[in-house]
Structure formats: C-alpha cells, structure tokens
C-alpha positions in Angstrom: 14.3 -14.4 35.9 10.9 -13.7 33.7 10.5 -10.3 31.5 7.4 -8.9 31.9 4.2 -8.6 29.6 5.5 -5.4 28.3 8.6 -6.6 27.4 7.6 -9.6 25.4 4.5 -7.6 23.8 6.8 -4.7 22.9 9.4 -7.7 21.1 6.8 -9.6 19.2 5.8 -5.7 17.6 8.8 -4.4 17.5 9.3 -7.2 14.9 6.2 -7.7 13.3 6.8 -3.5 12.1 10.0 -4.5 11.0 8.1 -6.9 8.7 5.8 -4.2 7.6 8.6 -2.0 6.6 10.1 -4.5 4.4 6.7 -4.8 2.8 6.4 -1.3 2.0 9.3 -1.1 0.5 9.1 -3.5 -2.0 5.9 -2.1 -2.8 7.9 1.2 -3.3 11.2 -0.1 -4.9 10.4 -1.2 -8.2 10.2 2.9 -9.6 14.0 3.6 -8.1 15.2 0.8 -10.5 13.1 1.0 -13.5 15.4 2.3 -15.7 17.6 -0.6 -15.0 15.3 -3.2 -16.0 14.1 -1.6 -18.7 17.2 -1.4 -20.3 18.7 -4.7 -19.0 15.0 -6.8 -19.8 14.5 -4.4 -22.6 11.1 -3.8 -21.4 8.4 -1.8 -23.1 6.5 0.4 -21.2 3.6 -1.6 -20.7 5.7 -4.8 -19.2 7.2 -2.6 -16.7 3.8 -1.8 -15.5 2.8 -5.2 -15.7 5.9 -5.8 -13.6 4.2 -3.5 -10.6 0.9 -4.6 -11.1 1.3 -8.5 -10.9 2.6 -7.6 -6.9 -0.8 -5.3 -6.7 -3.1 -7.9 -7.8 -1.9 -10.5 -6.2 -1.6 -8.3 -3.0 -5.6 -7.6 -3.6 -6.2 -11.0 -4.5 -4.8 -12.2 -0.7 -6.6 -10.5 1.5 -9.4 -12.8 2.1 -7.6 -16.0 1.8 -4.8 -14.6 4.5 -7.5 -13.4 7.0 -8.8 -16.7 7.2 -5.2 -18.4 7.1 -4.4 -15.7 10.5 -7.8 -17.0 11.8 -7.1 -21.1 11.4 -2.7 -20.5 11.5 -2.4 -17.7 14.0 -0.2 -14.3 12.9 3.1 -15.8 13.7 3.4 -18.7 11.3 1.1 -16.6 8.5 4.0 -13.7 8.8 6.9 -16.3 8.7 6.4 -17.5 5.8 5.2 -14.0 4.5 8.4 -12.8 4.7 10.2 -16.1 3.6 7.8 -15.9 0.4 9.5 -12.1 0.2 13.1 -12.8 0.7 12.5 -15.4 -2.1 10.3 -13.3 -4.4 13.2 -10.6 -3.6 16.0 -13.1 -4.9 13.9 -14.8 -8.1 13.2 -10.8 -9.0 17.2 -9.7 -8.7 18.2 -12.6 -10.6 15.5 -12.4 -13.4 17.0 -12.4 -17.0 13.8 -11.8 -18.9 10.4 -10.8 -18.1 8.8 -13.8 -16.6 11.5 -14.4 -14.0 11.0 -10.9 -13.0 7.1 -11.3 -13.1 7.8 -14.5 -11.0 9.7 -12.2 -8.9 7.3 -9.8 -8.0 4.4 -12.6 -7.6 6.3 -13.9 -4.9 6.7 -10.5 -3.3 3.0 -9.7 -3.8 2.2 -13.2 -2.1 4.4 -12.5 0.4 4.2 -8.7 1.6 0.3 -9.3 1.3 -0.1 -10.8 4.9 2.0 -9.0 6.9 -0.5 -5.6 7.9 -3.2 -7.8 8.8 -1.0 -10.6 10.7 0.1 -7.2 12.6 -3.4 -6.3 13.4 -4.4 -9.2 14.0 -1.2 -9.5 16.7 -2.1 -6.4 18.1 -5.5 -7.5 19.0 -4.1 -10.4 20.7 -1.7 -8.6 23.1 -3.0 -4.8 23.0 -5.8 -3.7 25.2 -8.4 -1.8 22.8 -6.6 2.1 24.3 -3.3 1.0 23.0 -4.9 -1.0 19.9 -5.3 2.5 18.5 -1.6 3.8 19.9 0.0 0.9 18.3 -1.6 1.1 15.2 -0.7 4.6 14.7 3.1 4.1 15.3 3.0 1.6 12.9 1.6 3.3 10.2 4.3 6.1 11.0 6.9 3.1 11.3 6.2 1.3 8.1 6.0 4.7 6.2 10.1 4.4 6.6 9.7 1.8 4.1 8.4 3.7 2.0 11.2 6.2 2.1 14.0 3.5 2.1 12.7 2.6 -1.5 13.7 5.9 -2.8 17.2 8.2 -2.3 18.2 5.8 0.2 17.8 2.3 -2.3 19.0 4.8 -5.2 22.1 5.5 -3.2 22.4 1.3 -2.8 22.4 0.6 -6.5 24.9 3.0 -7.3 27.3 1.2 -4.8 26.3 -3.0 -5.6 23.5 -2.8 -8.2 20.1 -2.9 -8.4 20.2 -6.5 -8.7 22.7 -6.9 -5.8 20.6 -4.6 -3.6 17.7 -7.0 -3.8 19.7 -9.9 -2.6 20.5 -7.9 0.6 16.6 -6.9 1.3 16.2 -11.1 0.5 18.7 -11.3 3.3 16.8 -9.3 5.3 13.7 -10.5 4.9 14.9 -14.3 5.4 16.5 -12.9 8.7 13.3 -11.1 10.4 11.6 -14.5 9.1 13.9 -16.1 11.9 12.7 -13.8 14.1 9.3 -14.1 13.8 9.5 -17.7 13.8 11.8 -17.6 17.0 10.4 -14.9 19.2 6.4 -14.0 17.9 3.9 -15.8 20.1 -0.1 -16.0 19.0 -1.3 -15.1 22.3 0.0 -13.8 25.9 -1.5 -17.5 26.8 1.5 -19.2 24.7 4.3 -17.6 27.3 1.8 -18.4 30.0 0.3 -15.1 30.2 -3.5 -14.3 30.8 -5.4 -13.5 27.7 -5.9 -10.3 28.0 -8.9 -9.3 25.2 -11.8 -12.2 25.3 -13.0 -12.5 22.1 -16.5 -12.3 21.2 -18.1 -15.2 20.5 -19.1 -14.8 16.4 -22.3 -15.1 14.5 -22.7 -17.7 12.7 -23.6 -16.0 9.0 -23.3 -17.3 5.1 -20.1 -16.2 3.5 -22.1 -16.1 0.5 -25.0 -14.1 1.9 -23.1 -11.8 3.5 -20.5 -11.1 0.5 -24.0 -9.7 -1.3 -24.9 -7.9 1.9 -21.9 -5.8 1.7 -21.5 -5.4 -2.1 -25.1 -3.9 -2.3 -24.0 -1.4 0.4 -22.7 1.5 -0.9 -20.5 2.7 1.7 -18.6 -0.2 0.7 -18.1 1.4 -3.1 -17.8 4.9 -1.8 -14.5 3.7 0.4 -13.5 1.1 -2.5 -13.3 4.0 -4.9 -11.8 6.4 -2.1 -8.5 4.0 -1.7 -8.7 3.4 -5.7 -8.4 7.3 -6.3 -6.0 8.6 -3.5 -4.2 5.4 -2.5 -4.0 3.9 -6.1 -2.6 7.3 -7.8 -0.1 8.2 -5.2 1.3 4.3 -5.1 1.7 4.1 -8.8 3.4 7.5 -9.0 5.6 6.6 -5.9 6.1 3.2 -6.7 6.9 3.2 -10.6 6.7 6.7 -13.2 7.3 9.0 -10.5 11.3 8.5 -11.0 11.1 8.1 -14.3 9.2 11.1 -15.2 11.6 13.2 -13.1 15.0 11.9 -14.7 13.2 12.5 -18.1 11.4 15.4 -17.8 13.7 17.0 -16.0 17.0 15.3 -16.6 18.0 15.0 -13.1 20.3 12.0 -11.9 17.9 8.9 -11.0 19.6 9.4 -7.1 18.0 13.6 -7.1 14.7 11.9 -8.6 14.3 9.8 -5.7 14.9 12.5 -3.4 12.4 14.0 -5.3 9.8 11.5 -4.9 10.4 10.8 -1.3 8.5 14.1 -0.3 5.4 12.0 -1.2 6.7 9.4 2.0 7.2 12.2 4.3 3.6 13.6 3.5 2.5 10.2 4.1 4.3 10.1 7.8 3.3 13.2 8.7 -0.3 12.7 7.6 -0.4 9.7 9.2 0.0 11.7 12.5 -2.4 13.7 11.5 -5.6 11.3 11.2 -6.4 11.2 14.9 -6.7 14.9 14.7 -8.7 14.8 11.7 -11.4 12.1 13.3 -11.8 14.6 15.8 -12.3 17.6 13.5 -14.4 16.0 11.4 -16.1 13.2 13.7 -19.6 14.6 12.5 -19.2 13.7 8.9 -15.9 11.7 8.1 -16.4 11.9 4.8 -15.3 15.5 4.4 -11.8 15.3 5.0 -11.3 12.6 2.4 -13.7 14.7 0.0 -11.3 17.5 1.1 -8.1 15.8 0.6 -9.5 14.5 -3.2 -10.4 17.8 -4.4 -6.9 19.1 -3.5 -4.6 16.5 -4.9 -7.0 17.1 -7.8 -6.2 20.4 -8.2 -2.3 19.7 -7.6 -2.6 17.5 -10.5 -4.7 20.0 -12.6 -1.7 22.3 -12.2 0.7 19.8 -12.9 -0.5 18.9 -16.6 -2.8 21.6 -17.4 -1.3 25.2 -15.7 2.4 24.4 -15.8 1.9 21.9 -19.0 3.4 18.8 -17.7 6.8 20.6 -16.1 6.2 22.7 -12.7 9.2 24.9 -11.2 12.0 22.1 -9.3 11.4 24.4 -6.5 7.6 24.1 -6.7 7.5 20.1 -6.4 8.8 18.8 -2.9 5.9 20.7 -1.8 3.3 19.3 -4.3 4.9 15.9 -3.5 4.3 16.4 0.3 0.6 17.5 0.0 -0.1 14.5 -2.1 0.8 12.2 0.4 -0.1 13.8 3.5 -3.6 13.9 2.1 -3.6 10.8 0.5 -3.3 9.5 4.3 -7.2 10.4 4.8 -7.7 7.5 3.4 -7.8 5.6 6.8 -11.2 7.3 7.9 -12.3 5.1 5.4 -12.2 2.1 7.4 -14.0 4.1 10.2 -15.9 4.8 7.9 -16.7 1.3 6.8 -16.7 0.5 10.8 -19.6 2.9 11.8 -21.9 1.8 8.5 -21.7 -2.0 8.4 -22.9 -4.7 10.6 -20.1 -5.9 13.1 -20.6 -9.3 11.7 -19.3 -8.4 8.1 -17.4 -5.7 9.1 -14.0 -8.2 7.8 -15.7 -9.1 4.4 -16.1 -5.0 4.2 -12.8 -4.2 5.3 -11.1 -7.1 3.0 -13.0 -5.3 -0.1 -12.3 -1.7 0.5 -8.9 -2.4 1.6 -8.1 -4.0 -2.2 -8.6 -0.5 -3.7 -6.0 0.6 -3.4 -4.3 -2.2 -4.7 -6.6 -2.5 -7.5 -6.1 0.7 -8.5 -2.4 0.4 -8.2 -2.5 -2.2 -10.6 -4.6 -0.7 -13.3 -3.3 2.8 -13.1 0.2 0.8 -13.7 -0.9 -0.9 -16.8 -2.8 1.9 -19.0 -0.2 4.3 -17.8 2.4 2.1 -19.6 0.1 1.5 -22.5 -0.3 4.7 -23.2 3.0 5.6 -22.9 4.0 2.8 -25.5 1.5 3.8 -27.4 2.5 7.6 -28.2 6.1 6.4 -27.9 8.2 8.5 -30.8 10.8 6.1 -31.1 13.0 7.7 -28.9 15.7 5.5 -27.7 18.8 6.4 -25.1 21.0 4.0 -24.0 19.2 1.1 -25.7 15.5 1.5 -24.5 12.4 3.1 -24.5 12.6 6.9 -24.0 9.5 8.6 -23.4 9.0 12.9 -23.3 6.9 15.7 -22.1 4.0 15.3 -24.1 4.0 11.5 -23.3 4.1 11.6 -19.4 1.5 14.8 -19.6 -0.9 12.2 -21.5 -0.7 9.2 -19.3 -0.5 11.3 -16.1 -3.9 12.9 -17.1 -5.3 9.7 -16.2 -4.1 10.8 -12.2 -6.3 13.9 -12.7 -9.6 11.8 -14.4 -9.1 9.2 -11.1 -8.4 11.8 -8.5 -12.2 13.7 -9.9 -13.2 9.9 -9.5 -12.5 10.3 -6.4 -14.3 13.6 -5.1 -17.5 12.0 -7.0 -17.2 9.0 -4.9 -17.3 10.9 -1.4 -20.4 12.3 -1.8 -22.0 8.6 -2.4 -24.8 8.3 0.0 -24.7 5.1 2.6 -27.3 3.0 2.3 -29.7 2.5 5.0 -27.6 1.3 8.6 -29.3 -2.2 9.4 -28.5 -3.9 13.0 -26.9 -7.2 13.5 -29.8 -8.6 14.1 -31.5 -8.0 10.9 -28.2 -8.9 9.0 -28.1 -12.0 10.4 -32.1 -12.9 10.2 -31.7 -11.8 6.6 -28.9 -14.0 5.7 -30.3 -17.1 8.1 
C-alpha cells in the first residue's frame, strides 16, 4: 500500500535533520579533544586555532557555491555528498599524525558540513507549505543544537572510553550511514514520488550576478547583520567549539568531562533561545534590531564581568547561568535573516543571506586564530605532560577579544538601513 505524503515528507526531514545534528556536532567537537590534539600532535595554540578555523573558513567560502549546486542538482545529491565528505574528513582527522593531516581532515569536514543546513532548507521549501516551513525551521534549529550538546560532555565521556581517535571513527561511521540513508530515501521534490508539487516556484528575475553582488554589498543592512552574526555567533562558537574547555581545565583545574559539562550550558542556551525566537519576532516586530542589540549588550556585560570584575575567574557556581544566557541571547541572530528579508529586494535575498550567513563562520575563524596567537605570544613557558599550558593571565588577555567584538556587535545594531528599493527599480538598475 502506498504511504501518505505526510509520511514521506517527515521521513525526508528527519533524515536530513540527523545530518544537520552531525554537522553541528563536528563544528563544536574540536574543543573537547583540544588537550589530546595539543599533546599528540605537539601543537601550539596558534596551530590549534587554525585547526578550528579551517573548518569555518571552508564553511563560509562554500555558502554561495553550495546554493548554486542545490539549484542545479538538488538537495538529495548535495547533502549525501556532504555527509560522505564529512565521514571522510572525520576519518582523516582521527588518523592524523601531524598538523597537516589534521588540517586536511577539518577542511574535508568543513566542505561536507557546509552544504547541510541549506540543503535541509531547500528540501523544506519543496516539501512543506509556507506555514509548515516556519514550524519545521524552528524544529530544525531545536534538534540541530542537540548536535552541539553531543559535542560537549557526551563526547568527553566517549573519548574516555575509546579515545579521541576512536570517537571520530565512530562519528565517521554514523555520517556514512546517514549519507546512505539520504541517497536511498530522500527525494528532491514530491514529483519524484508521484505526488503533486505543493509549491509553485516563481519565475526568477534575470539579473547580472556581478551587479547584484555590488548592490547587496552597498546596502548597509547587509553589513549590519553580517557584523551582528560575526559578534553574536562568532564569539559563542569560538568559545564553545575550541577555547572554553581548555580555559576551564586550566583556570579551574576541572576534569575535561566536568569542563565540557559547564560548556554544555551554552548549548542549552542555544536550544532554549531558538524556541523564543518566534515570540521575540512578535515582541520586536516594529524594530527587529532591538532584540539583537539588547542581546549583544547583555553579552558585553557578561564578558565585562568575567574578565574585568571577576578578573577572569568568576565563582564556579555562577558559570552555568552566565553560559546559558550567552547561548540563549546569541540565538537573537536569527532575526538578522528576517531583517534581510524586510530590507533587501527578493531578487537579491539569496546572495544577501549567503553573505550575512558567512559572518558567523568568518568571525569564528578570525577569533579562533587571534586567540591562539595571543596565547602563544604571552605563553610563560609552562609545560604540562609535554604540551604548552596557559594560565589565567593569558586567557584573560586573549578573551578580551570576546569583549571587544561584543561591543562591535552593539554598535553594528545601530547602523541605519540604506533606502530600500523596489524589485523593479533594482532590476532596472542591474539590467
């Protein structure tokens, strides 16, 4: 008996959501194994920062090409290949015997994971109505952040059981299985299974890509939201994905599992914050920038407290609250995409969204590298178990970068939008 449209729609969504969980897991995972990487591969802080950054750079670089691939070959092939590259990268990273193989592994992971999120959105737009799309996107954000949770204390526990290399081999196998499931069960459109397409695609307006790029980059709204993602997501991703665990183990002398548990509160904040976005968009519907502005301001105050008032070492029992607030408030960046929709012509919405979305990955890359450079520059020569060790003074100085960039986020939210043009005006200008 032929199964219903609803069955196929949600089966496809669940498989792709599982891929998104693994994508977020890999984005956050290097922080938990930072100590093992530093010791076994004899890494400096700069090299460790580069290992994290190469994934983010690749992710940012692939945003526009990935969109073009989706339009040409569809989400099924793109996401299946993405998971396959992620699986390969995880194996190479787990088997790395030097920093260059680690770079290669993380590059492949970045290449693979970069296409997953937009593949899910593309599949959603094909299979879900507009009303269902918003609900599915909210669920995707909620479920996806579970991948971030898995990359904290569950990964730390797994590393204790099977080692960091074994952990990445296991994750590689999971990614490979998901890739097979995508190839076998995911379909690009309802028509591929004999159903009627529920969404009629509008005929696209023909534009000159070069001129469209110039128009988007000249619009201050693009850079307002790019800088907000750079600050809100770049800082939290860098902290949770790389330096947070090493900071807690060094400054508070926690075990890795305990440190990962504390960092997981940032991820819990992500999860809860994503659930509040719908309500926030209603509360701030007349001024969407108000919520990211408030969020960036509070995060700035949190970093000021941690680094200036508490001198880099707040009471341990306060950290879960601070970390949870950071994560929840960082999710305000989702409204930046709504701001793009409201202030950029529909004809150029895609390229504007790609540029803004790259802000978080460029931010994570740059911040990771600079923190590593600062730690290496201020290193006092302390070695523990054959690897460099950094103290509270070094971390406090390096983390001032989080404070400075959070301040930039606050100022970015005050950037006034360029006068909005209509579709017709923009097309006429381009053509």
